[in-house]
Kinemage of the C-alpha trace (Angstrom):
@kinemage 1
@onewidth
@group {chain A} dominant
@subgroup {mainchain}
@vectorlist {calphas} color= white
{ca unk a 1} P -48.362 -152.285 172.786
{ca unk a 2} L -45.498 -154.430 171.526
{ca unk a 3} L -41.983 -154.437 172.887
{ca unk a 4} L -39.000 -155.291 170.765
{ca unk a 5} L -36.156 -156.967 172.593
{ca unk a 6} L -32.857 -158.494 171.500
{ca unk a 7} L -32.143 -162.197 171.579
{ca unk a 8} L -29.740 -161.655 174.450
{ca unk a 9} L -32.413 -159.913 176.531
{ca unk a 10} L -34.859 -162.712 175.741
{ca unk a 11} L -32.353 -165.375 176.720
{ca unk a 12} L -31.597 -163.603 179.977
{ca unk a 13} L -35.262 -163.634 180.944
{ca unk a 14} L -36.152 -167.101 179.705
{ca unk a 15} L -33.100 -168.838 181.141
{ca unk a 16} L -33.415 -167.259 184.543
{ca unk a 17} L -36.129 -168.732 186.738
{ca unk a 18} L -35.357 -166.120 189.369
{ca unk a 19} L -35.958 -163.269 186.958
{ca unk a 20} L -39.207 -164.900 185.787
{ca unk a 21} L -40.282 -165.151 189.401
{ca unk a 22} L -39.735 -161.436 189.872
{ca unk a 23} L -41.324 -160.399 186.589
{ca unk a 24} L -44.473 -162.427 187.272
{ca unk a 25} L -44.833 -160.588 190.590
{ca unk a 26} L -43.429 -157.249 189.503
{ca unk a 27} L -46.197 -155.132 191.096
{ca unk a 28} L -45.483 -156.851 194.418
{ca unk a 29} L -41.771 -156.090 194.120
{ca unk a 30} L -42.381 -152.514 193.027
{ca unk a 31} L -44.654 -151.855 196.019
{ca unk a 32} L -42.146 -153.478 198.367
{ca unk a 33} L -39.429 -151.312 196.876
{ca unk a 34} L -41.449 -148.144 197.536
{ca unk a 35} L -42.178 -149.241 201.102
{ca unk a 36} L -38.537 -150.044 201.771
{ca unk a 37} L -37.393 -146.700 200.411
{ca unk a 38} L -39.801 -144.962 202.843
{ca unk a 39} L -38.748 -147.195 205.752
{ca unk a 40} L -34.953 -147.046 205.567
{ca unk a 41} L -33.169 -143.835 206.474
{ca unk a 42} L -29.912 -143.486 204.497
{ca unk a 43} L -28.549 -141.146 207.149
{ca unk a 44} L -28.101 -144.034 209.550
{ca unk a 45} L -25.706 -145.878 207.242
{ca unk a 46} L -22.087 -144.841 206.811
{ca unk a 47} L -21.667 -146.456 203.369
{ca unk a 48} L -23.770 -147.311 200.375
{ca unk a 49} L -22.773 -150.995 200.593
{ca unk a 50} L -24.258 -151.339 204.090
{ca unk a 51} L -27.387 -149.471 203.054
{ca unk a 52} L -27.768 -151.601 199.902
{ca unk a 53} L -27.428 -154.863 201.814
{ca unk a 54} L -29.932 -153.840 204.454
{ca unk a 55} L -32.269 -152.525 201.777
{ca unk a 56} L -32.472 -155.785 199.897
{ca unk a 57} L -32.800 -157.852 203.060
{ca unk a 58} L -35.689 -155.643 204.143
{ca unk a 59} L -37.271 -155.898 200.691
{ca unk a 60} L -37.025 -159.723 200.771
{ca unk a 61} L -38.601 -159.700 204.275
{ca unk a 62} L -41.502 -157.645 202.933
{ca unk a 63} L -42.340 -160.245 200.304
{ca unk a 64} L -41.617 -163.288 202.545
{ca unk a 65} L -45.135 -164.605 202.333
{ca unk a 66} L -44.859 -164.885 198.518
{ca unk a 67} L -42.005 -167.384 198.594
{ca unk a 68} L -41.785 -169.112 201.983
{ca unk a 69} L -43.833 -172.157 200.868
{ca unk a 70} L -41.948 -172.669 197.607
{ca unk a 71} L -39.673 -175.743 197.864
{ca unk a 72} L -36.153 -175.074 196.613
{ca unk a 73} L -36.645 -171.304 196.455
{ca unk a 74} L -33.361 -169.669 195.431
{ca unk a 75} L -33.179 -166.781 197.940
{ca unk a 76} L -29.674 -165.693 196.969
{ca unk a 77} L -30.495 -165.932 193.259
{ca unk a 78} L -33.560 -163.672 193.649
{ca unk a 79} L -31.487 -161.375 195.872
{ca unk a 80} L -28.891 -160.979 193.099
{ca unk a 81} L -31.521 -160.419 190.436
{ca unk a 82} L -33.066 -157.665 192.566
{ca unk a 83} L -29.703 -155.988 192.868
{ca unk a 84} L -29.441 -156.040 189.090
{ca unk a 85} L -32.995 -154.836 188.442
{ca unk a 86} L -33.266 -152.126 191.079
{ca unk a 87} L -29.685 -150.848 191.387
{ca unk a 88} L -30.475 -147.409 189.969
{ca unk a 89} L -33.548 -146.902 192.205
{ca unk a 90} L -31.628 -147.888 195.361
{ca unk a 91} L -28.629 -145.763 194.446
{ca unk a 92} L -30.772 -142.710 193.810
{ca unk a 93} L -32.741 -143.168 197.025
{ca unk a 94} L -29.480 -143.447 199.011
{ca unk a 95} L -27.847 -140.358 197.499
{ca unk a 96} L -31.043 -138.285 197.622
{ca unk a 97} L -31.553 -139.249 201.259
{ca unk a 98} L -27.931 -138.441 202.137
{ca unk a 99} L -28.348 -134.910 200.774
{ca unk a 100} L -31.099 -134.310 203.346
{ca unk a 101} L -29.014 -135.437 206.379
């Protein structure tokens, strides 16, 4: 299977070492995302911003053993990339969970 992407999409991936780090370990991040969705209860958070922040911190804790020995690891950069990549999934999990409260 071949994927066709634009030059802008290619530049975003190639020029971002953080995004490459995530894409190389995408299965790990996807599994951590699923575990974090199961673990966090949206009913305990009064706003989406608090839920989102806690969600990504928990997700980064789940994958800690994948990056803790990397010198110069850009934690905040990966954190921001995750927000960009998984925004829709996190938003849907929050709003779906809030409906069940």
